C-alpha positions in Angstrom: 0.0 0.0 0.0 2.8 2.4 0.9 4.7 1.6 -2.3 1.5 2.1 -4.4 1.3 5.6 -3.0 5.0 6.2 -3.8 4.6 5.1 -7.4 1.1 6.5 -8.1 2.4 10.0 -8.9 4.1 8.7 -12.0 1.0 7.0 -13.4 -0.7 10.3 -14.1 2.0 11.2 -16.6 2.6 7.6 -17.9 5.9 7.1 -16.1 6.8 4.0 -14.2 9.5 5.1 -11.8 11.7 2.6 -10.0 14.5 4.1 -7.9 18.0 2.7 -8.1 19.5 1.1 -5.0 21.8 4.2 -4.7 18.7 6.4 -4.5 17.2 4.3 -1.8 20.4 4.1 0.3 20.0 7.5 1.9 16.4 6.6 3.0 17.6 3.4 4.5 20.3 5.2 6.4 17.9 7.9 7.6 15.5 5.3 9.0 18.2 3.1 10.5 19.8 5.8 12.6 16.9 7.0 14.6 15.3 3.5 14.8 18.5 1.8 15.8 18.9 3.2 19.4 16.9 1.8 22.2 18.8 3.4 25.1 16.8 5.6 27.4 18.1 8.8 25.8 17.4 7.5 22.3 13.8 6.8 23.3 13.4 10.2 24.8 14.8 12.0 21.8 12.6 9.9 19.5 9.5 10.8 21.5 10.5 14.5 21.5 11.0 14.4 17.7 7.6 12.7 17.3 5.9 15.3 19.5 7.6 18.3 17.8 7.4 16.9 14.3 10.2 15.5 12.2 11.0 18.8 10.6 11.0 20.8 13.8 14.2 22.9 14.4 16.7 21.3 16.7 16.2 24.3 19.0 12.6 23.2 19.6 13.6 19.7 20.4 16.3 20.8 22.7 14.0 23.2 24.5 11.5 20.3 25.1 14.4 18.1 26.3 15.5 20.8 28.7 11.9 21.2 30.0 11.7 17.4 30.6 15.1 17.5 32.2 14.2 20.2 34.7 11.0 18.4 35.6 12.9 15.1 36.1 15.5 16.7 38.3 12.7 18.3 40.4 11.2 14.9 40.9 14.5 13.2 41.7 15.3 15.8 44.4 12.2 14.7 46.4 13.1 12.7 49.5 10.1 10.4 48.9 11.1 9.6 45.4 14.7 8.9 46.4 13.4 6.6 49.2 11.2 4.8 46.6 14.2 4.4 44.2 16.4 3.0 47.0 13.7 0.5 48.0 13.0 -0.7 44.5 16.8 -1.0 43.8 17.2 -2.9 47.1 14.5 -5.4 46.1 15.9 -5.7 42.7 19.3 -6.5 44.1 17.8 -9.2 46.3 15.6 -10.9 43.7 17.5 -10.0 40.5 14.2 -9.3 38.7 11.0 -7.3 39.4 7.8 -7.0 37.4 6.4 -3.5 36.8 3.6 -4.4 39.2 6.1 -5.4 41.9 8.1 -2.2 41.5 5.0 -0.1 41.6 3.8 -1.8 44.8 7.2 -1.1 46.4 7.3 2.5 45.2 3.7 3.0 46.3 4.8 2.8 49.9 6.4 6.2 49.4 4.6 7.8 46.4 1.0 7.5 45.4 0.6 6.0 41.9 0.1 8.9 39.4 1.2 11.5 41.9 4.3 12.6 39.8 2.5 12.8 36.4 2.3 16.2 34.9 0.1 16.8 31.9 2.1 16.3 28.7 5.1 14.7 30.4 3.9 11.1 30.5 6.2 9.9 27.7 9.5 11.0 29.1 
């Protein structure tokens, strides 16, 4: 379906366009780079780009990153959050593995679920 859309433009003028491999290579490279990283920072940047739009200026994306960074640091400075992190980390060190539900249950001893969410920052 996607290829049909790509090729349909030529049909109107009687042209069947098939790009050479060398013409496709930059597209493959473009897609591989952003899709290749699955580290936390890669996921954050990918989400910010998706939110801002692929053509957004770097300054807009960096501004959104800095806003998320400030909010994250504010959260991490809270004593209850640090206590929750220490407790989850301690349980993880003992068991070697925690489910999201188990981690949430431990953290909920210190922080109410959803308490830290701020509208628009759920993805970071």
